[in-house]
N, C-alpha and C positions, 0 to 999 in steps of 0.2 A: 740391512738389519740382520742380526744373527738370531736364528731360532734357538730358543732355550730347550734343552732336553726335558726340563721340568718347568712348565709354565708357572707353577705356583711360586717359584722363586721371585716373580715380579711383585708379589703382594706381601704386605706386612700385617701381622695380627693387630686388631684394633686395641688401643690401650685401655687398661682398666681405669675406672673412676676412683679418685682418691676419697672414698667414702669410708670413714673409720667404722661406723656402724650403720647398717641399713635396716629400716623399719618396714619397708613395703612388703617383704615376703610374708610377714605375719598378718597383713591386713586382708580384709575382704570388702568387696563392693556392696554397699547397702542402699545406695540411692543412685538415681540416674544423674549423669552429668548434664551440663548445658550442652545442647547439640547445635552444631552449625553445619548446614548442608552447603557444600561448595560445588554442587552439580552444575549450576548455571555459570560457574566461572572456571574452576580448575577442571571439572569434568568436561565442560564445553570446549575448552581450548585444546583438549586432547583428541577431539573427534576429527575424522577425515573430512566430514562435511558438518561444520558447526551448525547448531540449531538456529533456525530463523525465529522471528518474533512469535509466530503462532506456536511453535514447539516450546519455546522458552516459557510462554504464558501457560501452556498446558502443564508443563513440568512444575512451574511455580505453584499453580493451584493444587497440584498433587501434594507438594511438600507442605502446604498449609493444611490440607485435609489430614495428612499423617500426624501433624502436630508440631512441626518445627517452628520455633519462635525466633530464630535467627537464621537468615538465608543470605548467602553471598550471591548477589544477583548479577555480578559481572565485573569487567575491567573497563570502566567507561573511557579511560584515556587511550585505549587501544584503537579506537576508531568510532565512526558515526553509528555503526550498527549497535554496539553495546550502549553507547551514550543515549541514543534515541530510545532504545528499549527501556532503559532504566528511568529516563525522564517520563516516558509515557506510563510506565508502571506506577510511578508516584502520582502523576496527575489524574490517572484513571480512577483512583480511589480503590484499587483492587487489593491494596495491602491492608489486612484487617488490623484493628487495634490489638496490641499485644505481640504483633509480628514486626521484627526490626530488620530492614534490609541492610546489607553490608556490601561495600565495594572495596576492591584491592587496587593499590597503586604502588609503583616504585617511589622511592624517596627523592622526588624531583619536584621543584616548585610548580612548574607548569602542569605537570600531571596531577599533582595533589589538588590544585585549583579546579581543574576540569572535573575531578572526582567529586568535589563538593558541589559543583554546579549541577552535576547530573542528579543529585539527590535534593536539590532545592525544592522546598515545599513539603518535604516528608515530615511527619510528626516526630519521628526519632530515626536515627541512622547511625551506622558504624562505618568509619573510614579506617581502612587497614593499610598501613605503610610498612614496607619492608626494605631491607638492604642486606646483601650477603656479607658474612663476617668471617668465614673460615679461611684457613691459610691458603688452600688451593685457589680459591676465588680472589683473595687479596693479591696473590702473586701472579697468577696466570691470567685472570679476567680483567682485573682493575690496575694491577701494577701499583698498589698503594700500601702504605704502612698502617699500623693499627690506629694511630691518631686520626688519620685521614678517613678511615672507615667509620670510626666513632663520630667524626664530624658530620658525615652524611646522615647518620641517625639523628644527631642533634638538630641539624637543619630541617629534617623532615618533621620532627616534633614541633619546631617553631612554626612551620607551615600549617600543621594541624591546628595549633592554637590560634593562629591569626585568621585562618579561613573560617573557623568556627565563630570567631568574633564578627566576621564579615557577614555571616548569615545566621543571625541570632534566632530566627523563627523555628529552628529545628533543635531538638534535644540531641546534641552530638555526643557520641562516644568514640573512643579511640582504641585502636589495636596496633601493636608494633611487633614485628617479627625480626629477630636476628636470623635471617634466612641462612640455611646451611648449618643451623645450630648443631645438628647431629654429628658434624665433623669439625666443629670449632672448639677452641679452648673454652672451657666452662667459665672460667673467671672473666674472660674477655666478653663473653655473651652477657654475663651479669653486669659488667661495667657499662656496656652499651645500653642495656635496659634501664639501669639506674640513671644514666644520663638523660634518657628520654623522660623518665618519671620526674626528674628534677625540673624539666621544662613544663610538663603538662600538669604537674601537681595533682595527681589523683588522690581521692580520699577513699575511706572504707565504704562510704555510701555511694560513691561514684568511682569505682576502680577502673584502672586501665586493663585492657586485655593484652597479655604478653603471650604470643604464640611461639612455641618452641618446636619447630618442625624437624622431623626426620626427612629433610628435603631429599636426601639420598639415604636409603636404609643401608648402613654400613657396618652394623654390629648385631649381635644377638639381642633379643628383646630385653633381657635382664640388664644389659649394659645401658640401654636407653632409659630403663627405669631408674638405674643409678644416677644417670645424668639429671633426670627430672627431680629426684629427691635431693641431690646435691644443690641444684639451682634453688629449689624451694627453701632449703635450710639456710642458704647464704645470701638470698636476695634481701636487701634492706627494705623495710616497710612491706613485707610480704602480704599483710592484710589489705593493702591497697591495690592488689593485682589479682586478676583472674588468670590462672595459668591454663593455656589452651594447647592442645596437641594436634599436630597435623602430620600423621605418619604416612609414608609411602611404602610400597610393597616390593621393593627391589629384591629383597631376600625371601619374599613370600611369607613374612611374619608381621605385616603391618597391623593386623588385628591384635595379635599378641602384644606387640609393642604398645599400642594404645591402651589395652587393658591393664598392662603392668604399669604404664605411666600414670594411669588413673589411680592405682594403688599407691603410687609414689608421691601423690599430692596434687595432681592436676585437677582442674575443675570443669574443663570443657573439652569436647572432642570435635574436630573438624574432619569431614570426609564426604564421600559420595555414596549414593545408593548402589549397592552391588559392586562397589570398588572401582568404578571407572576413574580414569585419570592418566596423567602422563606415564610413559614407560609401562611398568607393570601395574600402575594404578595407585589410587589412594586407599586408605583403609575403608572397609565396607561397613557402613553405618547399620545396615540391616543385620549383619552378622553380630556386631557388638551388641545392638539393642536386644536381639532375640537370645543371645547368650545370657544376658542379664535376666531375661524373662524365665529361662529354664532354671535359674537359681532362686526364683521367688522374688526377684526385684522388678518392680514396675519400671520399664524404660521410659514411660511417658511419651511413647510414640505408638501410633496405631497401625499395625500391620495385619489387622483382622481380615482384610481382603487382599492378600499378597499377590494374587493373580492380576488384579487391576493395577497394582503397583508395577509389576513386571511388564505388563502390556504397555503401559504408558512410558516406562523407561526405555523399553526396546524401540518403541515408535520414535521417541524423541532423540535417542542416541544413535539410532540405526545400527545398534549392536545387540547381539543376542545375550541373554543371561544363560550361562552354561547349565546344561541339564543336571550337573552335579554340584551346582553352587549351593552352599549351606542354606538350609531352610527354604529357599525360593526355587531351586532348580526343579524342572519338571519330573525328574526321576528320583529325588531324594527320599520320597516316602514309598517308593515302589520296590518290592522285593522280587528279585528274579530267582534267587536260590530257594529251592524247596524247603530246606531246613529253616531258612529265615522266615519264609511264609508261615511255616508251622508254628514257629515261636511267636510270631505276631498274632496269629489267630488265637493262640492260647492266651496271649496277653489281653486281647479284647474280651475273651470269654471270662477271664478272671476279673476283669474290670466290671463286668455286668453283675458279678456277685459281691463286689466290695461295697462298703457302706459309707465311703467318703469320696471326695473328688480328687484325691491324690493321684497323680499320673505316674504309672509304672507299666510301660509296655515295652517288651524287648525290641531293640533296634530303633526305637523311635524316641529320641530325646525330648520331643515336643509333640503335643497333640495337634495333628494336622487341622482339626476342626477349628482350633484357635486362630488359624491363619486363613480360614475360609476354604480349606481343602476338604474334599469328601474322603471317606474311608475306602471307597471302591478301589483306588489305585494301590493301596498298600496290601491288599489281600488277593491280588491276581497279577499275572504277568502283564506288563504294559508294553506291547509291541507297536503301539501306534504313536510313535514320537511325532510331534508337530501338530497333532489334531487340535490341541487347544488353541494354538495360534491361528489356524484356519478358521475355527469356530468364532474366535474373537473378531476377526476381520468381518465376517458375515454379520455378527451382532452389531458391531460398531457402525458399519456402513449401510446395512440393510435392515437392521432390527430383528434378524432371525436368531432364534435361540434353539439350536439343534440339540436333540437328545444325545446323550453320551454315546450310545451305540451307533447312531447315525453319524456322529462326528468321526468315529473310528472308520466307518465304512467309506465316508466321503474323503477321508485323508488319503486313502489309496488312490482315488481318482486324481487328487492334486499331486501326489507323489509321482504318478505315472506321467502327468503333464510336465512336471519339473524335469523328469528324466528325459522326456522326449524333446523338450525345448533347450535343455542344458543352460538355463538361466534362472535368475531369481524371479519369482512370480509376484506380481503386484495385486492389489485389491481387485482390480477389474478382471485380471486373469482368473482369480478365484471365483468371482461372481459369474463369469461366463461359463466356467466349468460346472458350477452348481446349476445354472439355468439349463445347460445342455443335459445334465444328468437327471434332473428331477422336474423341471418346469416346462421345458420345450415340448411342443406338439409336432412340429415339422419332422416327418420321417419316423414318427412313433406309431406303434400299432393302434393304440387306443386314443382317440381325441374326443373330448366332450363338446357337444353342440348345444344340447338343452336337456333338462330333466325335470321330473316332477315326482311326487311321492303321495301315496294314498295308504289308508289303513284298512285292514281286514281282520277284525278281532284283535288278537294280540300281535298279529304280524304286520309288517310294513312292506309295501310293494313299491319298488323302484321302477319307474318307467323312464327310459332315457333314449335320447337321440345321439348316437355316437358315429364317428367315422372309424371303421375297423379295417385296417390294412388298405386304407384309401377309399373304402366303399361306405357310403352312408347307410346306417342300419338303425332300426328301432329295436331296443332290447328291454327286457324286464326281468326282475328277480324278486324273490320273497325271502324275508329274513326277520329276525326279532328286533332289528334295528336298521337304521339307514345304511351303515357301512356293510353290514352282513348282507343286506339285500343287493347292494351294488356288486359285492363279490359273487353272489349267486348269479346275477345277470351276466357277469363276465364269464364265469365258468360255463354257463349254458350257451355262450356265444363263441366258444373256442379259446377263451382266455385261460390263464393258469388257475389251478385249484389252490386256494390260499386260505389260511386262518390268520386272524388278527392277533398279534402278540402284544403290541403296545400302541397307544394312541395318546397324543398330547396336542394342545392348541394354545395359542396366545394372541393377543392383539398387537398390531404394529401401528404406532402413531396414536393420535388423540383426536377427539372431535369428529368433524365431518369427514376427515381424511383417514379414519381408522380402517385398517385392513386386517383380516384374520389370516393367520398362518396355521396350518394343520400338518402334523407329522404322523406317519403311520409306519409301523414295522409289521410285516406279514411273513408268514412262513409257508413254504410250499409243501406239497405232499412228500417230497424227497428231502425235506429238512433245510432247504435253502432260505436264507433270510433276504427279504426284499424291503427296501426303504422307499418311502415316497413322501413328497411334500406338495401341498396345494396352497395357493394364495387366492383370496377373493374377498370382496367386501362383505359377502355373506358366509358365515362360518360353516353352514351345512354344505354349500357349494365347495368351499375350500376342502372339506373332508372328502367329498366325492372326487375332487381333483387329486387328492393325496392317494386315494385307492388306485386310480388310473395310473398315477405316476409310479406306484409300486409295481403294478401289473406290467407296465412298459419296461421295467427293469428286469423282467423275466426273459 
């Protein structure tokens, strides 16, 4: 091979679309499209470690809670794992009324039959058949001419028709993709779709879904929008088809292509939460939906607890959501620049004085509270990256709900452990670190053996049996409450002099197994913050343990 001095000479500009007049630039989006999540299929097949049934079920339940009505649940002909999951999903009754599962298959008779069998018993279902139609695939992959490629599409349509007749108990709907649409001749894509429609005979009341994918993003988004508008204007019986978009992100403009394609006449958008997918990913459905939200358009999807969405997606995909990802990233509402912080603070101050709900805060295109985020992160420097993930693991696995400042403090412990071990930390690593920092008694200065409390007028007197530096001792202290009397007893016994800054508690579990968790933040005479946690079936004992835990941190 000869190296070219100018590598760009290998590439050709993408051809323009023969669209005499284009209408999409003057349009605006006024309503949400039909959404299809393909996280369980396209997203899953792109993972290094594909999801098991437990993760797919957790992800499916999340999609339902968010509000997706159409969910591509897998590629059942790929193997027993997907087939069994889909069949179990149907038989379990987990699919709510109004939610339609979809499966994908290549246009081959045996694969199409298997796909129908996986959904047998479903109330309603969509079977999605595809075959590649563009010149590079015809020439390089298949070695076929146009008529042969169209023949594959026609045969697939016949298989859809016949298998639906074989299993009449389900309300079957059909989707066809001229795969590689973005790099194919537009008139040939229309020809293939028209041939499929001739076989399936869709109606305006029961339309076919025609998916026009940017299988490989090869042009600027405006060109893709031109392709969609050209297709919509030239497809016979356009009213009998739902035009669906499945954009990839090879050029980094998958979201823009989908948004402009929607303006160009499409009805439906397919993609993944946070843009997971092959190569550089699918379009990000979260971004598109919340872009609509900021324009006053209800996306009909619920991201009011975006942290829960992120935590589930990261767990199931075993991939992080980037801290700078639009809307969802950990740092997208955090200002590090002093001038940015000042503008944001002034924006919040102005908002308190206004008489309407209109959102106008500098640097914040969306109200973080609408996504379940607090304002704390946007008005101070956030140097505690990762604390939310650590706190989520403790809450999910142990039921602990750490206060924000304690999360930040404990994140340093976890970070030090990660640096020391030079490996990814699992849930058990994090729990052991938490136990060692806050709950363990072995090797700690102060250990609780027993305690009691009495009253003397307005004062409360704590009498405790402790092990202090390995020696059993009886201690007592007087204060205006239980915790202040414990602190007094400690200071009189050689412990740190502390004041309570913050205290919180909550129950863990239900019924007879309920346990109390108490958290305390104390401040020493020299201004050092100490955090403690106590667990016990008795909430008062839990608070005593929390004070001792904080004292041990000194």
